[in-house]
C-alpha positions, -999 to 999 in steps of 0.1 A, spaced: 54 204 -98 54 215 -63 77 191 -41 75 195 0 78 178 31 53 188 62 42 170 90 10 162 105 2 159 140 -9 121 154 -34 115 181 -9 112 208 14 139 197 40 128 174 45 144 139 45 121 109 62 130 81 46 136 44 58 141 11 37 163 -8 40 163 -50 14 187 -61 4 193 -97 -4 227 -112 -40 209 -121 -68 231 -98 -84 206 -78 -69 174 -88 -73 141 -74 -52 128 -45 -33 95 -42 -21 87 -9 10 64 -11 19 39 21 54 23 16 65 -13 26 87 -28 52 72 -58 71 59 -32 96 96 -30 113 113 -8 85 109 8 50 106 50 47 83 70 25 112 86 9 120 52 -7 87 59 -27 97 92 -39 103 84 -74 70 63 -78 49 91 -62 66 117 -82 63 97 -115 24 92 -110 22 128 -100 35 138 -136 18 111 -156 -17 116 -142 -16 151 -131 -26 145 -99 -16 152 -62 3 127 -44 12 124 -8 34 95 6 30 92 45 56 79 72 40 59 99 59 45 131 69 7 132 83 -18 155 99 -22 178 90 16 188 54 7 183 27 -25 185 -7 -27 163 -22 -8 159 -5 23 159 7 22 124 -29 22 110 -38 49 135 -9 73 121 -19 65 84 -56 76 96 -46 106 115 -22 117 83 -50 113 58 -73 136 85 -44 160 83 -47 162 46 -81 161 43 -86 191 67 -54 211 56 -72 242 38 -36 252 21 -36 221 2 -54 220 -30 -71 188 -43 -103 173 -48 -116 158 -12 -141 134 -30 -112 119 -54 -93 106 -30 -70 73 -34 -50 50 -13 -20 28 -28 -1 6 -7 30 -19 -10 32 -52 9 30 -40 46 19 -9 33 -7 -26 15 -21 -39 47 -25 -7 61 -40 9 31 -69 -21 33 -76 -10 67 -77 26 64 -102 24 33 -122 11 60 -113 35 88 -118 64 65 -157 53 64 -185 78 60 -161 106 70 -133 105 47 -144 79 19 -120 72 -7 -125 66 -45 -101 35 -50 -77 11 -34 -47 -4 -51 -27 -32 -34 7 -43 -47 15 -76 -31 1 -70 0 4 -85 32 -30 -93 43 -29 -124 65 -9 -122 97 -29 -149 114 -16 -180 96 13 -195 109 42 -184 85 57 -222 82 21 -232 68 29 -206 37 40 -220 5 77 -219 1 85 -197 -32 118 -193 -44 132 -156 -40 106 -151 -18 105 -139 16 112 -169 41 90 -179 70 112 -167 94 114 -134 82 77 -130 82 77 -145 116 100 -121 127 77 -95 114 44 -105 131 61 -112 164 76 -77 166 45 -55 151 17 -81 165 31 -95 196 -6 -102 206 -16 -132 190 -53 -129 199 -54 -99 177 -39 -111 145 -70 -121 129 -88 -85 136 -97 -72 103 -75 -43 105 -43 -70 112 -52 -94 85 -80 -79 60 -84 -115 43 -110 -121 71 -131 -91 58 -166 -91 68 -197 -79 48 -200 -51 71 -163 -42 65 -164 -45 31 -193 -23 23 -163 5 28 -138 -9 7 -139 9 -27 -131 -3 -63 -102 -21 -57 -69 -28 -80 -49 -60 -64 -15 -71 -80 4 -100 -71 39 -116 -78 46 -149 -92 77 -153 -67 58 -141 -34 48 -162 -5 23 -136 1 8 -143 -33 -21 -162 -17 -31 -133 6 -37 -111 -25 -60 -139 -44 -76 -144 -12 -86 -106 -7 -96 -104 -44 -119 -137 -41 -136 -126 -7 -142 -90 -24 -155 -106 -53 -177 -130 -36 -192 -101 -13 -201 -84 -44 -172 -52 -41 -158 -40 -77 -121 -52 -77 -96 -65 -101 -68 -89 -99 -36 -90 -120 -6 -117 -111 24 -106 -128 42 -138 -141 78 -138 -134 77 -106 -109 92 -111 -74 80 -92 -43 86 -55 -42 96 -53 -79 76 -19 -81 94 -2 -56 129 -20 -64 128 -7 -97 114 28 -94 139 38 -66 169 19 -85 176 -2 -54 173 -32 -79 205 -24 -95 223 -33 -61 210 -65 -61 232 -92 -59 211 -127 -62 194 -112 -96 211 -114 -129 213 -93 -155 187 -105 -173 162 -111 -143 169 -72 -138 158 -64 -171 127 -88 -164 115 -68 -134 121 -33 -150 96 -45 -180 71 -56 -155 74 -24 -132 66 -6 -164 39 -29 -172 22 -26 -138 28 14 -136 5 14 -166 -22 -7 -154 -24 10 -121 -27 45 -141 -53 30 -162 -71 20 -130 -71 56 -116 -80 70 -147 -111 48 -149 -121 57 -116 -117 95 -118 -139 94 -152 -163 74 -135 
């Protein structure tokens, strides 16, 4: 496996970091990963183990994108960074991958960016599939109106995310800000989609609503709700940060590891199905 980091220039001249995990299989598909962090944090290195595992087990190329977040930038700069990075990857002739078999995967806030990116790619850089893990897709709703769920992200934290990255309230119902408000026009650019949601997650309703909207609009979409899962379980298990958790018991940590293995397998099946379509 080839592992390296390089940089792509954004439209305003800023270097966007990309971690590349290249397979030895010629002209293999590319999975583009977008990390979470509530638009105010996180890092593409957080997904390093996860990306490396997908590359090894599926024999595909994987690229993990860094993007700018609040307070250094506000909406829609993160979406623009992700788009510029994708275009940079697509046009880089030194990278060997199948341009007709690109996939997007985003976690939490990264799921928000991945959904919007699938639309932004449009006809010029169409993607083959979209994976959204416990996505944060409704910025317009008042966080205090979300159902309070034990072990989940509290309303005041969600409000902090919203206020920092989306200071203009009038923009919060835009599709790129809140993909749950997707229209038929936008939906035609959304490829087959896999959505995972967690039982213990105040963002759970976002993924379910987006699933229902896509299904209603005639899109191909699959949804799995992982009973017993906590928000972020895929990343926290893959990067071993779950071991440092003080609020989860040993039994709960073991449960999250099992759910992670199940989710990883489900995502692999989805990508494999679409590649072989």
